[in-house]
N, C-alpha and C positions, 0 to 999 in steps of 0.2 A: 503493499500501498505507502511507503514510502516515494519508494521509486517513482510511482506513477502519480503520487499529488507531488512532485518535484517537476518529472516531463513535462503535467499538466497545465503546471502554471507558470513553466517556466523559473522558479525562484527558487534558486539554490538557497535563499536564506534557510528552509526546512531540515536542511542536512544538520545545520544545528543544533536539533533536537536529539541526535546521536550522544553527542555530549552529555546534557543532562543526565538523562537514563541509563549510558553504561555505569554515570560517578555515584546515581542512586541504586546501579547494583552491586557495585564496590563497595557501596559501607551499608545494607543490607547481609552483606557475606561476612564481613567486620564481624558487624554487631550479632548474627546468629552463629559465631565459630567464638565470640566471647562471653558470648552470657550461656549455650548451653552448648558448647564445646565443639562443636559440627554443623556442617550445612544439610541438613535430612530431607525428607522427597517434601514433607510440605512444610516445609521455610522457603525450597526450591518456587512450590509454588504460587505460595504469597507471597515470593519475589517474582515472578511472571505476571501475580494482578497485579500491583503497586506500580509495579517499571510500564507494565500497561496503560496505568492512570496517569503516572507519572505521563506518560508517549503522546495522551490527546490534552493535557492538558497546557504542554508546553507549546506543540503543535497552534492548540489554541490562541495560548498567547499567541505568539508568528504571527497569525496571520492576521491577527489583531490590530497589531500594535506595525505589521512591516508591509 
């Protein structure tokens, strides 16, 4: 979907969405390792859902302000 969005709008600013999503996943991975000592399947599912939410929120912010 990100590739379609970038090429349909000819706006490469949408690729900036990947930076906060990556940082968010790294933060959650470190958080889970520190709190429960690892990264389980439940943690992976929660990280996927939360990173998808972050992706949509950052996409909306870029859409509105650029």
